[in-house]
mmCIF entry with sequence, helices, sheets and N, C-alpha, C, O atoms, coordinates in Angstrom:
data_MODEL
# 
_entry.id   MODEL 
# 
_entity.id                         1 
_entity.type                       polymer 
_entity.pdbx_number_of_molecules   1 
# 
_entity_poly.entity_id                      1 
_entity_poly.type                           'polypeptide(L)' 
_entity_poly.nstd_linkage                   no 
_entity_poly.nstd_monomer                   no 
_entity_poly.pdbx_seq_one_letter_code       MAVFKCKKCGYTKEGRCKPKKCPECNEQNSFEKVESEKRK 
_entity_poly.pdbx_seq_one_letter_code_can   MAVFKCKKCGYTKEGRCKPKKCPECNEQNSFEKVESEKRK 
_entity_poly.pdbx_strand_id                 A 
# 
loop_
_entity_poly_seq.entity_id 
_entity_poly_seq.num 
_entity_poly_seq.mon_id 
_entity_poly_seq.hetero 
1 1  MET n 
1 2  ALA n 
1 3  VAL n 
1 4  PHE n 
1 5  LYS n 
1 6  CYS n 
1 7  LYS n 
1 8  LYS n 
1 9  CYS n 
1 10 GLY n 
1 11 TYR n 
1 12 THR n 
1 13 LYS n 
1 14 GLU n 
1 15 GLY n 
1 16 ARG n 
1 17 CYS n 
1 18 LYS n 
1 19 PRO n 
1 20 LYS n 
1 21 LYS n 
1 22 CYS n 
1 23 PRO n 
1 24 GLU n 
1 25 CYS n 
1 26 ASN n 
1 27 GLU n 
1 28 GLN n 
1 29 ASN n 
1 30 SER n 
1 31 PHE n 
1 32 GLU n 
1 33 LYS n 
1 34 VAL n 
1 35 GLU n 
1 36 SER n 
1 37 GLU n 
1 38 LYS n 
1 39 ARG n 
1 40 LYS n 
# 
_struct_asym.id          A 
_struct_asym.entity_id   1 
# 
_struct_sheet.id               AA1 
_struct_sheet.type             ? 
_struct_sheet.number_strands   3 
_struct_sheet.details          ? 
# 
loop_
_struct_sheet_order.sheet_id 
_struct_sheet_order.range_id_1 
_struct_sheet_order.range_id_2 
_struct_sheet_order.offset 
_struct_sheet_order.sense 
AA1 1 2 ? anti-parallel 
AA1 2 3 ? anti-parallel 
# 
loop_
_struct_sheet_range.sheet_id 
_struct_sheet_range.id 
_struct_sheet_range.beg_label_comp_id 
_struct_sheet_range.beg_label_asym_id 
_struct_sheet_range.beg_label_seq_id 
_struct_sheet_range.pdbx_beg_PDB_ins_code 
_struct_sheet_range.end_label_comp_id 
_struct_sheet_range.end_label_asym_id 
_struct_sheet_range.end_label_seq_id 
_struct_sheet_range.pdbx_end_PDB_ins_code 
_struct_sheet_range.beg_auth_comp_id 
_struct_sheet_range.beg_auth_asym_id 
_struct_sheet_range.beg_auth_seq_id 
_struct_sheet_range.end_auth_comp_id 
_struct_sheet_range.end_auth_asym_id 
_struct_sheet_range.end_auth_seq_id 
AA1 1 THR A 12 ? GLY A 15 ? THR A 12 GLY A 15 
AA1 2 ALA A 2  ? CYS A 6  ? ALA A 2  CYS A 6  
AA1 3 PHE A 31 ? VAL A 34 ? PHE A 31 VAL A 34 
# 
loop_
_atom_site.group_PDB 
_atom_site.id 
_atom_site.type_symbol 
_atom_site.label_atom_id 
_atom_site.label_alt_id 
_atom_site.label_comp_id 
_atom_site.label_asym_id 
_atom_site.label_entity_id 
_atom_site.label_seq_id 
_atom_site.pdbx_PDB_ins_code 
_atom_site.Cartn_x 
_atom_site.Cartn_y 
_atom_site.Cartn_z 
_atom_site.occupancy 
_atom_site.B_iso_or_equiv 
_atom_site.pdbx_formal_charge 
_atom_site.auth_seq_id 
_atom_site.auth_comp_id 
_atom_site.auth_asym_id 
_atom_site.auth_atom_id 
_atom_site.pdbx_PDB_model_num 
ATOM 1   N N  . MET A 1 1  ? 42.370 142.912 159.086 1.00 0.00 ? 1  MET A N  1 
ATOM 2   C CA . MET A 1 1  ? 41.112 142.326 158.629 1.00 0.00 ? 1  MET A CA 1 
ATOM 3   C C  . MET A 1 1  ? 41.283 140.828 158.372 1.00 0.00 ? 1  MET A C  1 
ATOM 4   O O  . MET A 1 1  ? 42.387 140.339 158.132 1.00 0.00 ? 1  MET A O  1 
ATOM 5   N N  . ALA A 1 2  ? 40.185 140.138 158.429 1.00 0.00 ? 2  ALA A N  1 
ATOM 6   C CA . ALA A 1 2  ? 40.193 138.690 158.228 1.00 0.00 ? 2  ALA A CA 1 
ATOM 7   C C  . ALA A 1 2  ? 39.692 138.354 156.829 1.00 0.00 ? 2  ALA A C  1 
ATOM 8   O O  . ALA A 1 2  ? 39.031 139.162 156.176 1.00 0.00 ? 2  ALA A O  1 
ATOM 9   N N  . VAL A 1 3  ? 40.023 137.142 156.385 1.00 0.00 ? 3  VAL A N  1 
ATOM 10  C CA . VAL A 1 3  ? 39.547 136.655 155.096 1.00 0.00 ? 3  VAL A CA 1 
ATOM 11  C C  . VAL A 1 3  ? 38.616 135.475 155.368 1.00 0.00 ? 3  VAL A C  1 
ATOM 12  O O  . VAL A 1 3  ? 38.956 134.557 156.115 1.00 0.00 ? 3  VAL A O  1 
ATOM 13  N N  . PHE A 1 4  ? 37.443 135.518 154.751 1.00 0.00 ? 4  PHE A N  1 
ATOM 14  C CA . PHE A 1 4  ? 36.446 134.465 154.926 1.00 0.00 ? 4  PHE A CA 1 
ATOM 15  C C  . PHE A 1 4  ? 36.199 133.786 153.594 1.00 0.00 ? 4  PHE A C  1 
ATOM 16  O O  . PHE A 1 4  ? 36.159 134.439 152.551 1.00 0.00 ? 4  PHE A O  1 
ATOM 17  N N  . LYS A 1 5  ? 36.032 132.465 153.633 1.00 0.00 ? 5  LYS A N  1 
ATOM 18  C CA . LYS A 1 5  ? 35.833 131.679 152.417 1.00 0.00 ? 5  LYS A CA 1 
ATOM 19  C C  . LYS A 1 5  ? 34.558 130.854 152.542 1.00 0.00 ? 5  LYS A C  1 
ATOM 20  O O  . LYS A 1 5  ? 34.307 130.239 153.578 1.00 0.00 ? 5  LYS A O  1 
ATOM 21  N N  . CYS A 1 6  ? 33.754 130.846 151.477 1.00 0.00 ? 6  CYS A N  1 
ATOM 22  C CA . CYS A 1 6  ? 32.527 130.052 151.455 1.00 0.00 ? 6  CYS A CA 1 
ATOM 23  C C  . CYS A 1 6  ? 32.879 128.576 151.313 1.00 0.00 ? 6  CYS A C  1 
ATOM 24  O O  . CYS A 1 6  ? 33.642 128.197 150.425 1.00 0.00 ? 6  CYS A O  1 
ATOM 25  N N  . LYS A 1 7  ? 32.317 127.743 152.195 1.00 0.00 ? 7  LYS A N  1 
ATOM 26  C CA . LYS A 1 7  ? 32.586 126.300 152.157 1.00 0.00 ? 7  LYS A CA 1 
ATOM 27  C C  . LYS A 1 7  ? 31.948 125.644 150.938 1.00 0.00 ? 7  LYS A C  1 
ATOM 28  O O  . LYS A 1 7  ? 32.411 124.595 150.490 1.00 0.00 ? 7  LYS A O  1 
ATOM 29  N N  . LYS A 1 8  ? 30.900 126.244 150.402 1.00 0.00 ? 8  LYS A N  1 
ATOM 30  C CA . LYS A 1 8  ? 30.170 125.638 149.284 1.00 0.00 ? 8  LYS A CA 1 
ATOM 31  C C  . LYS A 1 8  ? 30.815 125.947 147.927 1.00 0.00 ? 8  LYS A C  1 
ATOM 32  O O  . LYS A 1 8  ? 31.083 125.035 147.145 1.00 0.00 ? 8  LYS A O  1 
ATOM 33  N N  . CYS A 1 9  ? 31.065 127.247 147.646 1.00 0.00 ? 9  CYS A N  1 
ATOM 34  C CA . CYS A 1 9  ? 31.538 127.612 146.303 1.00 0.00 ? 9  CYS A CA 1 
ATOM 35  C C  . CYS A 1 9  ? 32.975 128.136 146.255 1.00 0.00 ? 9  CYS A C  1 
ATOM 36  O O  . CYS A 1 9  ? 33.551 128.249 145.173 1.00 0.00 ? 9  CYS A O  1 
ATOM 37  N N  . GLY A 1 10 ? 33.561 128.459 147.413 1.00 0.00 ? 10 GLY A N  1 
ATOM 38  C CA . GLY A 1 10 ? 34.942 128.926 147.432 1.00 0.00 ? 10 GLY A CA 1 
ATOM 39  C C  . GLY A 1 10 ? 35.111 130.429 147.302 1.00 0.00 ? 10 GLY A C  1 
ATOM 40  O O  . GLY A 1 10 ? 36.239 130.912 147.206 1.00 0.00 ? 10 GLY A O  1 
ATOM 41  N N  . TYR A 1 11 ? 34.025 131.174 147.296 1.00 0.00 ? 11 TYR A N  1 
ATOM 42  C CA . TYR A 1 11 ? 34.079 132.642 147.218 1.00 0.00 ? 11 TYR A CA 1 
ATOM 43  C C  . TYR A 1 11 ? 34.805 133.192 148.440 1.00 0.00 ? 11 TYR A C  1 
ATOM 44  O O  . TYR A 1 11 ? 34.541 132.750 149.558 1.00 0.00 ? 11 TYR A O  1 
ATOM 45  N N  . THR A 1 12 ? 35.713 134.147 148.251 1.00 0.00 ? 12 THR A N  1 
ATOM 46  C CA . THR A 1 12 ? 36.418 134.752 149.379 1.00 0.00 ? 12 THR A CA 1 
ATOM 47  C C  . THR A 1 12 ? 36.023 136.206 149.538 1.00 0.00 ? 12 THR A C  1 
ATOM 48  O O  . THR A 1 12 ? 35.766 136.915 148.565 1.00 0.00 ? 12 THR A O  1 
ATOM 49  N N  . LYS A 1 13 ? 35.981 136.634 150.801 1.00 0.00 ? 13 LYS A N  1 
ATOM 50  C CA . LYS A 1 13 ? 35.587 138.000 151.137 1.00 0.00 ? 13 LYS A CA 1 
ATOM 51  C C  . LYS A 1 13 ? 36.467 138.474 152.276 1.00 0.00 ? 13 LYS A C  1 
ATOM 52  O O  . LYS A 1 13 ? 36.673 137.749 153.249 1.00 0.00 ? 13 LYS A O  1 
ATOM 53  N N  . GLU A 1 14 ? 36.985 139.679 152.162 1.00 0.00 ? 14 GLU A N  1 
ATOM 54  C CA . GLU A 1 14 ? 37.802 140.247 153.215 1.00 0.00 ? 14 GLU A CA 1 
ATOM 55  C C  . GLU A 1 14 ? 36.963 141.234 154.004 1.00 0.00 ? 14 GLU A C  1 
ATOM 56  O O  . GLU A 1 14 ? 36.264 142.065 153.425 1.00 0.00 ? 14 GLU A O  1 
ATOM 57  N N  . GLY A 1 15 ? 37.029 141.144 155.322 1.00 0.00 ? 15 GLY A N  1 
ATOM 58  C CA . GLY A 1 15 ? 36.255 142.061 156.151 1.00 0.00 ? 15 GLY A CA 1 
ATOM 59  C C  . GLY A 1 15 ? 36.459 141.783 157.624 1.00 0.00 ? 15 GLY A C  1 
ATOM 60  O O  . GLY A 1 15 ? 37.196 140.872 158.002 1.00 0.00 ? 15 GLY A O  1 
ATOM 61  N N  . ARG A 1 16 ? 35.797 142.576 158.454 1.00 0.00 ? 16 ARG A N  1 
ATOM 62  C CA . ARG A 1 16 ? 35.917 142.416 159.903 1.00 0.00 ? 16 ARG A CA 1 
ATOM 63  C C  . ARG A 1 16 ? 34.950 141.378 160.434 1.00 0.00 ? 16 ARG A C  1 
ATOM 64  O O  . ARG A 1 16 ? 35.250 140.680 161.401 1.00 0.00 ? 16 ARG A O  1 
ATOM 65  N N  . CYS A 1 17 ? 33.783 141.274 159.801 1.00 0.00 ? 17 CYS A N  1 
ATOM 66  C CA . CYS A 1 17 ? 32.749 140.354 160.274 1.00 0.00 ? 17 CYS A CA 1 
ATOM 67  C C  . CYS A 1 17 ? 32.500 139.253 159.256 1.00 0.00 ? 17 CYS A C  1 
ATOM 68  O O  . CYS A 1 17 ? 32.655 139.448 158.051 1.00 0.00 ? 17 CYS A O  1 
ATOM 69  N N  . LYS A 1 18 ? 32.112 138.096 159.767 1.00 0.00 ? 18 LYS A N  1 
ATOM 70  C CA . LYS A 1 18 ? 31.793 136.960 158.894 1.00 0.00 ? 18 LYS A CA 1 
ATOM 71  C C  . LYS A 1 18 ? 30.488 137.249 158.166 1.00 0.00 ? 18 LYS A C  1 
ATOM 72  O O  . LYS A 1 18 ? 29.485 137.564 158.807 1.00 0.00 ? 18 LYS A O  1 
ATOM 73  N N  . PRO A 1 19 ? 30.480 137.146 156.831 1.00 0.00 ? 19 PRO A N  1 
ATOM 74  C CA . PRO A 1 19 ? 29.241 137.394 156.079 1.00 0.00 ? 19 PRO A CA 1 
ATOM 75  C C  . PRO A 1 19 ? 28.163 136.373 156.433 1.00 0.00 ? 19 PRO A C  1 
ATOM 76  O O  . PRO A 1 19 ? 28.464 135.208 156.692 1.00 0.00 ? 19 PRO A O  1 
ATOM 77  N N  . LYS A 1 20 ? 26.902 136.816 156.443 1.00 0.00 ? 20 LYS A N  1 
ATOM 78  C CA . LYS A 1 20 ? 25.796 135.923 156.769 1.00 0.00 ? 20 LYS A CA 1 
ATOM 79  C C  . LYS A 1 20 ? 25.360 135.105 155.569 1.00 0.00 ? 20 LYS A C  1 
ATOM 80  O O  . LYS A 1 20 ? 24.867 133.986 155.714 1.00 0.00 ? 20 LYS A O  1 
ATOM 81  N N  . LYS A 1 21 ? 25.547 135.674 154.366 1.00 0.00 ? 21 LYS A N  1 
ATOM 82  C CA . LYS A 1 21 ? 25.090 134.998 153.153 1.00 0.00 ? 21 LYS A CA 1 
ATOM 83  C C  . LYS A 1 21 ? 26.105 135.223 152.036 1.00 0.00 ? 21 LYS A C  1 
ATOM 84  O O  . LYS A 1 21 ? 26.621 136.328 151.873 1.00 0.00 ? 21 LYS A O  1 
ATOM 85  N N  . CYS A 1 22 ? 26.386 134.178 151.274 1.00 0.00 ? 22 CYS A N  1 
ATOM 86  C CA . CYS A 1 22 ? 27.342 134.272 150.170 1.00 0.00 ? 22 CYS A CA 1 
ATOM 87  C C  . CYS A 1 22 ? 26.689 134.976 148.980 1.00 0.00 ? 22 CYS A C  1 
ATOM 88  O O  . CYS A 1 22 ? 25.598 134.590 148.560 1.00 0.00 ? 22 CYS A O  1 
ATOM 89  N N  . PRO A 1 23 ? 27.341 136.002 148.432 1.00 0.00 ? 23 PRO A N  1 
ATOM 90  C CA . PRO A 1 23 ? 26.775 136.699 147.267 1.00 0.00 ? 23 PRO A CA 1 
ATOM 91  C C  . PRO A 1 23 ? 26.835 135.885 145.978 1.00 0.00 ? 23 PRO A C  1 
ATOM 92  O O  . PRO A 1 23 ? 26.123 136.193 145.022 1.00 0.00 ? 23 PRO A O  1 
ATOM 93  N N  . GLU A 1 24 ? 27.672 134.855 145.938 1.00 0.00 ? 24 GLU A N  1 
ATOM 94  C CA . GLU A 1 24 ? 27.807 134.029 144.736 1.00 0.00 ? 24 GLU A CA 1 
ATOM 95  C C  . GLU A 1 24 ? 26.763 132.915 144.675 1.00 0.00 ? 24 GLU A C  1 
ATOM 96  O O  . GLU A 1 24 ? 26.051 132.775 143.680 1.00 0.00 ? 24 GLU A O  1 
ATOM 97  N N  . CYS A 1 25 ? 26.677 132.120 145.755 1.00 0.00 ? 25 CYS A N  1 
ATOM 98  C CA . CYS A 1 25 ? 25.807 130.934 145.725 1.00 0.00 ? 25 CYS A CA 1 
ATOM 99  C C  . CYS A 1 25 ? 24.591 131.056 146.650 1.00 0.00 ? 25 CYS A C  1 
ATOM 100 O O  . CYS A 1 25 ? 23.764 130.146 146.702 1.00 0.00 ? 25 CYS A O  1 
ATOM 101 N N  . ASN A 1 26 ? 24.478 132.172 147.380 1.00 0.00 ? 26 ASN A N  1 
ATOM 102 C CA . ASN A 1 26 ? 23.363 132.449 148.292 1.00 0.00 ? 26 ASN A CA 1 
ATOM 103 C C  . ASN A 1 26 ? 23.229 131.467 149.455 1.00 0.00 ? 26 ASN A C  1 
ATOM 104 O O  . ASN A 1 26 ? 22.158 131.354 150.052 1.00 0.00 ? 26 ASN A O  1 
ATOM 105 N N  . GLU A 1 27 ? 24.312 130.756 149.777 1.00 0.00 ? 27 GLU A N  1 
ATOM 106 C CA . GLU A 1 27 ? 24.293 129.817 150.903 1.00 0.00 ? 27 GLU A CA 1 
ATOM 107 C C  . GLU A 1 27 ? 24.350 130.612 152.210 1.00 0.00 ? 27 GLU A C  1 
ATOM 108 O O  . GLU A 1 27 ? 25.158 131.531 152.349 1.00 0.00 ? 27 GLU A O  1 
ATOM 109 N N  . GLN A 1 28 ? 23.498 130.257 153.155 1.00 0.00 ? 28 GLN A N  1 
ATOM 110 C CA . GLN A 1 28 ? 23.470 130.917 154.465 1.00 0.00 ? 28 GLN A CA 1 
ATOM 111 C C  . GLN A 1 28 ? 24.523 130.306 155.388 1.00 0.00 ? 28 GLN A C  1 
ATOM 112 O O  . GLN A 1 28 ? 24.711 129.090 155.396 1.00 0.00 ? 28 GLN A O  1 
ATOM 113 N N  . ASN A 1 29 ? 25.209 131.146 156.165 1.00 0.00 ? 29 ASN A N  1 
ATOM 114 C CA . ASN A 1 29 ? 26.173 130.701 157.186 1.00 0.00 ? 29 ASN A CA 1 
ATOM 115 C C  . ASN A 1 29 ? 27.186 129.689 156.672 1.00 0.00 ? 29 ASN A C  1 
ATOM 116 O O  . ASN A 1 29 ? 27.468 128.701 157.351 1.00 0.00 ? 29 ASN A O  1 
ATOM 117 N N  . SER A 1 30 ? 27.732 129.917 155.500 1.00 0.00 ? 30 SER A N  1 
ATOM 118 C CA . SER A 1 30 ? 28.664 128.959 154.905 1.00 0.00 ? 30 SER A CA 1 
ATOM 119 C C  . SER A 1 30 ? 30.115 129.444 154.950 1.00 0.00 ? 30 SER A C  1 
ATOM 120 O O  . SER A 1 30 ? 30.999 128.785 154.402 1.00 0.00 ? 30 SER A O  1 
ATOM 121 N N  . PHE A 1 31 ? 30.371 130.577 155.591 1.00 0.00 ? 31 PHE A N  1 
ATOM 122 C CA . PHE A 1 31 ? 31.717 131.132 155.599 1.00 0.00 ? 31 PHE A CA 1 
ATOM 123 C C  . PHE A 1 31 ? 32.540 130.646 156.779 1.00 0.00 ? 31 PHE A C  1 
ATOM 124 O O  . PHE A 1 31 ? 32.034 130.503 157.892 1.00 0.00 ? 31 PHE A O  1 
ATOM 125 N N  . GLU A 1 32 ? 33.822 130.394 156.518 1.00 0.00 ? 32 GLU A N  1 
ATOM 126 C CA . GLU A 1 32 ? 34.771 130.078 157.569 1.00 0.00 ? 32 GLU A CA 1 
ATOM 127 C C  . GLU A 1 32 ? 35.992 130.970 157.403 1.00 0.00 ? 32 GLU A C  1 
ATOM 128 O O  . GLU A 1 32 ? 36.330 131.364 156.286 1.00 0.00 ? 32 GLU A O  1 
ATOM 129 N N  . LYS A 1 33 ? 36.649 131.288 158.505 1.00 0.00 ? 33 LYS A N  1 
ATOM 130 C CA . LYS A 1 33 ? 37.817 132.159 158.478 1.00 0.00 ? 33 LYS A CA 1 
ATOM 131 C C  . LYS A 1 33 ? 39.014 131.384 157.951 1.00 0.00 ? 33 LYS A C  1 
ATOM 132 O O  . LYS A 1 33 ? 39.244 130.240 158.341 1.00 0.00 ? 33 LYS A O  1 
ATOM 133 N N  . VAL A 1 34 ? 39.780 132.017 157.058 1.00 0.00 ? 34 VAL A N  1 
ATOM 134 C CA . VAL A 1 34 ? 40.989 131.403 156.509 1.00 0.00 ? 34 VAL A CA 1 
ATOM 135 C C  . VAL A 1 34 ? 42.175 132.335 156.751 1.00 0.00 ? 34 VAL A C  1 
ATOM 136 O O  . VAL A 1 34 ? 41.996 133.533 156.973 1.00 0.00 ? 34 VAL A O  1 
ATOM 137 N N  . GLU A 1 35 ? 43.368 131.787 156.706 1.00 0.00 ? 35 GLU A N  1 
ATOM 138 C CA . GLU A 1 35 ? 44.569 132.600 156.862 1.00 0.00 ? 35 GLU A CA 1 
ATOM 139 C C  . GLU A 1 35 ? 44.700 133.552 155.680 1.00 0.00 ? 35 GLU A C  1 
ATOM 140 O O  . GLU A 1 35 ? 44.605 133.139 154.524 1.00 0.00 ? 35 GLU A O  1 
ATOM 141 N N  . SER A 1 36 ? 44.915 134.801 155.975 1.00 0.00 ? 36 SER A N  1 
ATOM 142 C CA . SER A 1 36 ? 45.094 135.771 154.896 1.00 0.00 ? 36 SER A CA 1 
ATOM 143 C C  . SER A 1 36 ? 46.520 135.682 154.367 1.00 0.00 ? 36 SER A C  1 
ATOM 144 O O  . SER A 1 36 ? 47.455 135.357 155.099 1.00 0.00 ? 36 SER A O  1 
ATOM 145 N N  . GLU A 1 37 ? 46.663 135.977 153.091 1.00 0.00 ? 37 GLU A N  1 
ATOM 146 C CA . GLU A 1 37 ? 47.988 135.974 152.469 1.00 0.00 ? 37 GLU A CA 1 
ATOM 147 C C  . GLU A 1 37 ? 48.707 137.240 152.888 1.00 0.00 ? 37 GLU A C  1 
ATOM 148 O O  . GLU A 1 37 ? 48.122 138.324 152.885 1.00 0.00 ? 37 GLU A O  1 
ATOM 149 N N  . LYS A 1 38 ? 49.958 137.108 153.245 1.00 0.00 ? 38 LYS A N  1 
ATOM 150 C CA . LYS A 1 38 ? 50.732 138.280 153.656 1.00 0.00 ? 38 LYS A CA 1 
ATOM 151 C C  . LYS A 1 38 ? 51.061 139.121 152.440 1.00 0.00 ? 38 LYS A C  1 
ATOM 152 O O  . LYS A 1 38 ? 51.477 138.613 151.399 1.00 0.00 ? 38 LYS A O  1 
ATOM 153 N N  . ARG A 1 39 ? 50.864 140.425 152.597 1.00 0.00 ? 39 ARG A N  1 
ATOM 154 C CA . ARG A 1 39 ? 51.112 141.343 151.482 1.00 0.00 ? 39 ARG A CA 1 
ATOM 155 C C  . ARG A 1 39 ? 52.451 142.021 151.645 1.00 0.00 ? 39 ARG A C  1 
ATOM 156 O O  . ARG A 1 39 ? 52.921 142.244 152.761 1.00 0.00 ? 39 ARG A O  1 
ATOM 157 N N  . LYS A 1 40 ? 53.065 142.350 150.512 1.00 0.00 ? 40 LYS A N  1 
ATOM 158 C CA . LYS A 1 40 ? 54.379 142.991 150.528 1.00 0.00 ? 40 LYS A CA 1 
ATOM 159 C C  . LYS A 1 40 ? 54.230 144.483 150.713 1.00 0.00 ? 40 LYS A C  1 
ATOM 160 O O  . LYS A 1 40 ? 55.228 145.202 150.753 1.00 0.00 ? 40 LYS A O  1 
# 
C-alpha cells in the first residue's frame, strides 16, 4: 500500500488509491504520494 500526505495540512493516509478530499482540512485534490516508512 502507498502513503499519501495532504500538501495543505500534512494529514497522512495509507491506502491503494489517492484520496479525493482531505478529512482534516477538506482540501480537494491536495494529496501526494510519499515514501512509506519500512516496518519491522
